[in-house]
Backbone as numpy.savetxt, mean C-alpha at the origin, in Angstrom:
# Nx Ny Nz CAx CAy CAz Cx Cy Cz
-2.77 11.48 -20.13 -1.84 10.91 -19.36 -0.90 11.95 -19.17
-0.99 13.14 -18.98 -0.01 14.16 -18.94 0.44 14.31 -17.70
1.68 14.71 -17.26 2.37 14.75 -15.75 2.88 16.44 -16.15
2.44 17.28 -15.92 2.86 18.85 -15.94 4.10 19.26 -14.79
4.76 20.38 -15.45 5.35 20.98 -14.36 4.42 21.29 -13.04
3.14 21.80 -13.37 2.34 22.09 -12.41 2.12 21.12 -11.46
1.69 19.69 -12.03 1.50 18.65 -11.13 2.96 18.28 -10.24
4.14 18.56 -10.97 5.27 18.46 -10.32 5.55 19.32 -8.96
5.12 20.40 -9.32 5.12 21.38 -8.34 4.09 21.07 -7.02
3.06 20.68 -7.36 2.05 20.10 -6.50 2.61 18.70 -5.57
3.34 18.21 -6.31 3.88 17.02 -5.62 5.06 17.16 -4.57
5.78 18.15 -5.20 6.75 18.72 -4.21 6.36 19.39 -2.89
5.07 20.12 -3.15 4.33 20.62 -1.99 3.94 19.39 -0.85
3.40 18.46 -1.67 2.70 17.27 -0.88 3.98 16.71 -0.06
5.05 16.36 -0.69 6.20 15.91 0.12 6.76 16.57 1.15
6.60 17.81 1.25 6.95 18.77 2.35 5.91 18.74 3.37
4.50 18.53 3.07 3.60 18.42 3.97 3.83 17.20 4.80
4.41 16.01 3.84 4.44 14.43 4.73 5.67 14.67 5.73
6.76 15.42 5.01 8.02 15.57 6.11 7.37 16.31 7.33
6.57 17.35 7.13 6.03 18.12 8.28 5.25 17.22 9.30
4.78 16.00 8.62 3.86 15.23 9.51 4.81 14.18 10.18
5.94 13.95 9.85 7.07 13.21 10.61 7.48 11.92 9.40
7.29 12.01 8.21 7.79 11.13 7.32 9.16 11.28 7.03
10.22 10.35 7.28 11.56 10.72 7.39 12.41 9.77 6.47
11.90 8.71 5.82 12.34 7.85 5.05 12.55 8.37 3.52
13.92 8.77 3.18 14.37 9.49 1.92 13.66 8.75 0.62
13.86 7.21 0.68 13.37 6.50 -0.50 11.65 6.64 -0.90
11.07 6.64 0.50 9.58 6.96 0.62 9.08 8.27 -0.25
9.76 9.24 0.41 9.49 10.58 0.18 9.79 10.85 -1.51
10.97 10.07 -1.85 11.28 10.26 -3.47 10.40 9.43 -4.17
9.80 8.42 -3.66 8.34 7.85 -4.45 7.29 8.60 -4.50
7.01 9.06 -3.53 5.81 10.03 -3.56 5.94 11.12 -4.45
7.28 11.82 -4.59 7.49 12.72 -5.46 7.56 12.43 -6.87
7.76 11.19 -7.07 7.83 10.54 -8.43 6.29 10.12 -8.96
5.35 9.95 -8.25 4.16 9.02 -8.79 3.33 10.18 -8.91
2.82 10.07 -10.41 1.54 11.07 -10.82 0.20 10.72 -10.24
-0.06 11.02 -8.88 -1.27 10.75 -8.49 -2.26 10.91 -9.24
-2.43 12.30 -9.73 -3.56 12.64 -10.38 -4.12 11.81 -11.60
-3.18 10.90 -11.76 -3.54 9.82 -13.19 -4.25 8.53 -12.41
-4.19 8.57 -11.22 -4.91 7.41 -10.55 -6.31 7.89 -10.10
-6.76 8.99 -10.50 -8.09 9.45 -9.98 -8.87 10.12 -11.38
-10.07 9.94 -11.18 -10.99 10.54 -12.31 -10.57 11.95 -12.67
-10.59 12.47 -14.01 -9.90 13.78 -14.36 -10.87 14.74 -13.87
-12.06 14.54 -13.36 -12.95 15.66 -12.44 -12.30 16.06 -11.22
-11.41 15.04 -10.60 -11.05 15.31 -9.38 -9.37 15.70 -9.13
-8.92 16.00 -10.35 -7.61 16.51 -10.39 -6.77 17.34 -9.30
-7.66 18.38 -8.88 -7.37 19.42 -7.82 -7.23 18.65 -6.41
-7.67 17.63 -6.30 -7.79 16.69 -5.13 -6.37 15.91 -5.04
-5.76 15.65 -6.11 -4.99 14.56 -6.16 -3.62 14.87 -5.21
-3.20 16.32 -4.96 -2.17 16.28 -4.38 -2.39 16.90 -2.89
-3.69 16.89 -2.46 -3.99 17.10 -1.10 -3.87 15.84 -0.22
-3.40 16.11 0.97 -3.25 14.80 1.65 -4.36 14.21 2.34
-5.40 13.77 1.52 -6.44 13.14 1.93 -6.71 11.79 1.04
-7.56 10.92 1.60 -7.92 9.79 0.88 -9.04 10.26 0.00
-9.42 9.53 -0.99 -10.51 9.94 -1.81 -11.07 8.75 -2.64
-12.46 8.78 -2.75 -13.20 7.71 -3.44 -12.88 7.23 -4.87
-12.77 6.07 -5.13 -12.45 5.38 -6.41 -13.53 4.17 -6.61
-13.45 3.53 -7.82 -14.48 2.51 -8.11 -14.66 1.61 -6.83
-15.71 0.79 -7.21 -16.22 -0.50 -6.21 -16.23 0.03 -4.70
-16.62 1.13 -4.44 -16.71 1.79 -2.96 -15.50 1.63 -2.35
-14.38 1.72 -2.81 -13.06 1.77 -2.39 -12.40 3.29 -2.23
-11.30 3.48 -1.79 -10.55 4.89 -1.77 -9.18 4.48 -2.06
-8.67 5.67 -2.70 -7.26 5.77 -3.08 -6.69 6.09 -1.58
-5.79 5.53 -1.07 -5.37 6.02 0.49 -4.55 7.31 0.37
-5.05 8.00 1.73 -4.25 9.01 2.02 -2.62 8.92 1.76
-2.16 10.18 1.14 -0.52 9.99 0.77 0.18 9.65 2.20
-0.23 10.16 3.18 0.62 9.99 4.47 0.54 8.77 4.87
-0.75 7.82 4.72 -0.87 6.85 5.17 -0.08 5.63 4.40
-0.09 6.02 2.83 0.58 5.03 1.92 2.18 5.36 2.34
2.68 6.61 2.78 4.01 6.92 3.16 4.41 6.22 4.36
3.42 6.27 5.45 3.66 5.60 6.88 3.88 4.40 6.70
2.81 3.70 6.03 2.91 2.03 6.08 4.13 1.78 5.16
4.82 2.46 4.01 5.88 2.08 3.56 6.94 2.09 4.28
6.99 3.31 5.00 8.01 3.24 6.08 8.46 2.61 7.06
7.10 1.93 7.42 7.03 0.81 8.67 7.51 -0.36 8.15
7.32 -0.57 6.83 7.71 -1.79 6.18 9.25 -2.02 6.30
9.96 -0.79 6.23 11.38 -1.12 6.20 12.01 -1.88 5.25
11.66 -1.69 3.91 12.32 -2.62 3.13 13.18 -1.71 2.21
14.00 -2.33 1.42 15.10 -1.67 0.48 14.93 -2.44 -1.00
15.45 -1.89 -1.93 15.56 -2.36 -3.18 15.67 -3.72 -3.36
14.99 -4.70 -4.16 15.06 -6.19 -4.03 14.51 -6.96 -3.25
13.90 -6.29 -2.05 13.28 -6.84 -1.08 11.82 -7.46 -1.98
11.27 -8.47 -1.41 9.86 -8.92 -1.77 8.80 -8.87 -0.72
7.98 -7.85 -1.34 6.79 -7.47 -0.64 5.62 -8.12 -1.17
4.60 -8.23 -0.25 3.15 -9.02 -0.45 2.33 -7.57 -0.30
1.43 -7.31 -1.08 0.43 -6.10 -0.83 -1.01 -6.71 -0.75
-1.72 -6.71 0.28 -2.97 -7.24 0.37 -3.93 -5.93 0.10
-4.98 -5.98 -0.94 -5.56 -4.66 -1.24 -4.84 -3.82 -2.35
-4.84 -4.26 -3.53 -4.23 -3.49 -4.80 -4.85 -1.98 -4.76
-6.28 -2.03 -4.56 -6.94 -0.96 -4.76 -6.53 -0.08 -6.11
-6.35 1.24 -6.29 -6.07 1.95 -7.20 -4.55 1.66 -7.87
-3.76 1.12 -6.77 -2.41 0.89 -7.39 -1.34 1.74 -6.71
-1.95 2.87 -6.34 -1.01 3.88 -5.58 0.02 3.20 -4.71
-0.18 2.41 -3.83 0.80 2.09 -2.80 1.72 1.11 -3.73
1.04 0.37 -4.69 1.92 -0.62 -5.44 2.85 0.22 -6.18
2.59 1.36 -6.70 3.53 2.12 -7.35 4.55 2.59 -6.60
4.22 2.89 -5.35 5.38 3.59 -4.10 6.29 2.45 -4.28
5.85 1.37 -3.97 7.13 0.18 -3.59 7.78 -0.17 -4.96
7.11 -0.08 -6.13 7.73 -0.26 -7.28 8.94 0.87 -7.44
8.54 2.03 -7.17 9.44 3.24 -7.35 10.68 2.99 -6.49
10.49 2.05 -5.36 11.56 1.75 -4.35 12.34 0.80 -4.73
12.16 0.22 -5.84 12.70 -0.86 -6.33 12.37 -2.20 -5.73
11.16 -2.26 -5.14 10.88 -3.58 -4.34 9.83 -4.56 -5.31
10.26 -5.94 -5.11 9.48 -6.83 -5.92 8.28 -7.07 -5.35
7.19 -6.65 -6.12 5.78 -6.55 -5.53 4.97 -7.72 -6.04
4.05 -8.36 -5.05 3.14 -9.27 -5.43 1.97 -8.70 -5.06
0.71 -8.31 -5.55 -0.55 -7.80 -4.91 -1.66 -8.54 -5.16
-2.73 -8.57 -4.16 -3.80 -9.16 -4.56 -4.95 -8.19 -4.28
-6.05 -8.30 -5.26 -7.13 -7.37 -4.95 -8.33 -8.39 -5.01
-9.38 -7.89 -4.24 -10.43 -8.94 -4.26 -11.88 -8.32 -4.87
-11.71 -7.14 -5.25 -12.82 -6.43 -6.03 -12.40 -6.45 -7.59
-13.52 -7.48 -8.08 -13.02 -7.74 -9.55 -12.95 -6.49 -10.71
-13.71 -5.63 -10.19 -13.88 -4.30 -11.35 -12.53 -3.55 -11.10
-12.15 -3.35 -9.83 -10.91 -2.60 -9.47 -9.56 -3.40 -10.04
-9.62 -4.72 -9.79 -8.74 -5.58 -10.26 -8.34 -5.52 -11.61
-9.31 -5.59 -12.41 -9.17 -5.34 -13.89 -8.78 -3.99 -14.30
-9.21 -2.91 -13.58 -8.94 -1.61 -14.11 -7.53 -1.58 -13.68
-7.19 -1.78 -12.35 -5.54 -1.38 -11.95 -4.71 -2.32 -12.87
-5.01 -3.42 -13.18 -4.12 -4.33 -14.18 -3.73 -3.73 -15.34
-4.90 -3.16 -15.94 -4.48 -2.65 -17.27 -3.83 -1.19 -17.22
-4.15 -0.28 -15.80 -3.57 0.87 -16.20 -2.08 0.88 -15.58
-1.57 0.24 -14.34 -0.38 0.22 -14.09 0.82 0.15 -15.07
0.68 -0.61 -15.96 1.62 -0.85 -17.06 1.71 0.33 -17.97
0.52 1.11 -18.17 0.59 2.21 -18.86 1.36 3.40 -18.16
1.82 3.21 -17.09 2.57 4.22 -16.45 3.88 3.73 -16.12
4.14 2.29 -16.74 5.67 1.84 -16.47 5.75 0.87 -15.22
4.61 0.75 -14.49 4.51 0.04 -13.25 4.35 -1.37 -13.40
5.17 -2.24 -13.20 5.04 -3.71 -13.48 5.26 -4.70 -12.17
4.16 -4.70 -11.42 4.24 -5.68 -10.27 4.62 -7.01 -11.07
5.21 -7.86 -10.04 5.74 -9.41 -10.21 4.50 -10.04 -10.70
3.64 -10.04 -9.75 2.10 -10.53 -10.15 1.13 -9.51 -9.23
-0.20 -9.71 -10.22 -1.31 -9.06 -9.75 -2.27 -10.14 -9.66
-3.10 -10.40 -8.41 -3.92 -11.38 -8.23 -5.06 -11.08 -7.81
-6.24 -11.43 -8.51 -7.54 -11.59 -7.99 -7.66 -12.34 -7.16
-8.12 -12.26 -5.93 -8.35 -13.48 -4.93 -8.72 -12.71 -3.65
-8.35 -13.90 -2.60 -8.81 -13.39 -1.02 -7.63 -13.15 -0.23
-7.31 -11.76 0.27 -5.90 -11.52 0.46 -5.72 -12.15 2.16
-6.81 -12.44 2.62 -6.65 -12.96 3.99 -5.89 -14.69 3.79
-5.76 -14.89 2.70 -4.83 -16.30 2.56 -3.46 -16.02 2.16
-3.05 -14.56 1.81 -2.03 -14.28 1.32 -1.57 -15.17 -0.12
-0.53 -15.28 -0.01 0.10 -15.96 -1.72 1.16 -16.82 -1.19
0.71 -18.08 -0.81 1.94 -18.84 0.00 2.87 -19.39 -0.76
2.37 -19.56 -2.16 3.12 -20.27 -3.19 4.54 -19.26 -3.51
4.69 -17.81 -3.14 5.76 -17.18 -3.53 6.33 -16.63 -2.04
5.77 -17.33 -1.12 6.40 -16.99 0.55 7.69 -17.50 0.53
8.60 -17.22 1.28 8.34 -15.84 2.39 8.60 -14.66 1.87
8.18 -13.41 2.45 8.29 -12.14 2.13 9.06 -11.52 2.90
9.66 -10.40 2.54 10.53 -9.46 3.34 9.60 -8.47 4.26
8.38 -8.32 3.59 7.39 -7.56 3.98 6.01 -7.70 3.47
5.05 -7.46 4.25 3.55 -7.72 3.91 2.93 -6.67 4.31
2.16 -5.78 3.37 1.28 -4.78 3.80 -0.12 -4.67 3.35
-0.89 -4.48 4.39 -2.22 -4.54 4.38 -2.95 -3.28 4.30
-3.54 -2.90 3.19 -4.14 -1.56 2.99 -5.70 -1.34 3.23
-6.19 -2.42 4.09 -7.65 -2.16 4.47 -7.53 -2.60 5.99
-8.70 -2.16 6.64 -8.73 -2.29 8.06 -9.10 -3.81 8.49
-8.33 -4.44 9.12 -8.42 -5.92 9.68 -9.07 -5.98 10.92
-10.29 -6.70 11.17 -10.71 -6.73 12.42 -9.82 -7.77 13.33
-9.13 -8.78 12.77 -8.25 -9.63 13.34 -6.96 -9.68 12.31
-5.96 -10.37 12.86 -4.61 -10.47 12.10 -4.82 -11.82 11.42
-4.79 -12.05 10.07 -4.92 -13.21 9.53 -3.45 -14.11 9.75
-3.70 -15.36 10.25 -2.48 -16.22 10.67 -1.60 -16.56 9.50
-2.29 -16.62 8.29 -1.40 -17.11 7.11 -0.58 -16.14 6.70
-0.80 -14.66 6.91 0.02 -13.73 6.49 1.31 -13.70 7.56
1.06 -13.81 8.63 2.17 -13.98 9.68 3.09 -15.30 9.26
2.44 -16.13 8.91 2.93 -17.48 8.33 4.06 -17.22 7.33
3.88 -16.21 6.23 4.36 -16.08 5.14 5.41 -15.03 5.26
5.81 -14.63 6.60 6.93 -13.62 6.34 8.33 -14.50 6.71
9.23 -13.90 6.24 10.56 -14.36 6.60 11.12 -14.02 7.99
11.75 -14.66 8.44 12.47 -14.32 9.69 13.36 -12.84 9.56
12.55 -12.00 10.30 13.17 -10.60 10.24 12.29 -9.72 9.41
11.24 -10.44 8.74 10.32 -9.69 7.95 9.28 -8.87 8.70
8.47 -8.02 8.32 7.64 -7.20 8.99 6.17 -7.30 8.23
4.96 -7.30 8.96 3.74 -7.31 8.53 3.35 -5.95 8.98
2.67 -5.19 8.17 2.27 -3.69 8.29 0.78 -3.87 8.26
-0.05 -3.85 9.30 -1.46 -3.90 9.21 -2.33 -3.04 10.13
-3.43 -2.56 9.57 -4.16 -1.68 10.43 -5.39 -2.53 11.15
-5.07 -2.97 12.34 -6.29 -3.64 12.93 -7.27 -3.08 14.01
-8.64 -3.45 13.53 -9.53 -2.95 14.41 -10.85 -2.77 13.48
-11.92 -2.66 14.11 -13.27 -2.54 13.58 -13.72 -1.27 12.77
-14.03 -0.24 13.76 -14.26 1.00 13.21 -13.02 2.08 13.07
-12.25 2.07 13.79 -10.80 2.96 13.49 -9.68 1.61 13.89
-8.85 1.89 13.15 -7.73 0.77 13.45 -6.42 1.55 13.92
-5.58 0.40 14.48 -4.49 0.74 15.14 -3.57 0.36 13.93
-2.50 0.95 13.67 -1.40 0.66 12.56 -0.57 -0.46 13.52
-0.39 -1.56 13.06 0.19 -2.57 13.86 1.28 -3.11 13.06
2.41 -3.24 13.84 3.61 -3.88 13.00 3.98 -5.29 13.87
4.07 -6.38 12.95 4.42 -7.51 13.66 5.93 -7.87 13.07
6.81 -8.22 13.72 8.04 -8.41 13.05 8.51 -9.82 13.46
8.79 -10.76 12.47 9.19 -12.16 12.86 10.57 -12.09 13.34
10.86 -12.67 14.68 11.84 -12.71 15.30 12.65 -14.18 15.32
11.65 -15.11 15.00 12.09 -16.60 14.83 11.15 -17.47 14.17
11.26 -18.50 14.18 10.20 -19.32 13.25 8.87 -19.09 14.05
8.90 -19.13 15.48 7.61 -19.15 16.16 7.37 -17.73 16.90
8.17 -16.80 16.85 7.82 -15.55 17.71 8.13 -14.38 16.87
7.17 -13.43 17.23 6.87 -12.05 16.69 6.70 -11.14 17.67
7.28 -10.16 17.24 7.27 -8.70 18.06 6.44 -7.83 17.51
5.45 -7.28 18.32 4.35 -6.34 17.93 4.77 -4.98 18.47
4.37 -4.24 17.52 4.47 -2.69 17.94 3.30 -2.13 17.39
2.69 -0.77 17.94 1.29 -0.09 17.48 2.13 1.42 17.24
1.40 1.94 16.22 1.87 3.24 15.71 0.74 4.23 15.47
-0.56 4.08 16.39 -1.42 5.26 16.60 -2.79 4.55 15.49
-3.55 5.46 15.57 -4.92 5.30 15.00 -5.23 5.73 13.62
-5.63 4.92 12.79 -5.97 5.28 11.33 -7.36 4.85 10.90
-8.03 5.14 9.74 -9.23 4.79 9.42 -9.15 4.21 7.95
-9.65 2.95 7.86 -9.29 2.41 6.57 -10.64 1.54 5.95
-11.05 1.38 4.88 -12.08 0.49 4.41 -11.93 -0.71 5.12
-12.95 -1.60 5.22 -12.56 -3.09 5.99 -12.13 -3.82 4.82
-11.27 -4.80 5.32 -10.73 -5.93 4.70 -11.75 -7.04 4.74
-12.22 -7.48 3.62 -13.09 -8.40 3.46 -12.60 -9.77 3.00
-13.14 -10.82 3.51 -12.65 -12.28 3.19 -13.74 -13.18 2.52
-13.29 -14.08 1.79 -14.14 -15.19 1.16 -15.28 -14.35 0.42
-14.89 -13.49 -0.33 -15.87 -12.69 -1.20 -15.97 -13.25 -2.57
-14.97 -14.23 -2.95 -14.88 -14.34 -4.38 -15.66 -15.72 -4.67
C-alpha cells in the first residue's frame, strides 16, 4: 500500500492531461491528484495506473478512465456536504473522488464479488462512504432520498425513473445513455415535475444491468 514520490509525480502529469482535455473544476482536479489510483489496480498493472485509460478489474468490469470520472464528477456540480448516490461502485475510484471532495456518498454495486472487495478495500485507504450497498442500482436508494446528485457509472439503455424521482429540486442526474456507445446526459430537476436535459458527447461504458440479484 505504498504511495511514492514517483506515483505522485505520475498523478501530477495525469492532472495536466485532464486539464488539457478540458476539465476545469479545481476540486475535481485536486481529488484526482490525491487518489492513489495504482492501489485500485492489480500490482502487475501499476504502469497503467496513471495513463488516461479505462482498465479491466474483477467481475468483467473496468476501473473507469480518469477523464470520464473527472467529467462525470464535474457535471454533477456538487460541493462539500452534498449528498450523492453513486450507481455502480466498481473499484471505488469514483467513490474516492467524491469523498475527496467532501461529499456524502451512498453507493450501490450489483456484482457481489466486486462489492465485497471494494467494501474491504476503501476503508484501508481512509475512504468511508456513508453506505455501500449490494443491490440493484436501477431502483436507487429511496430511503436516503432526496439527493443533490446521482451519478451512474455504467451505460444505461434508458433512464430509470426511480433515479429521477430521488433527486432534490436543483439536483442533477449524470448518466451515460445508450446501447453500444453512450451519450453523457445530465438531467437537472427544475421543479417537482420538470427536468431539464443536456447532452455532453459520446462515451463508452460497461452496461448497467438490472434485476440480477
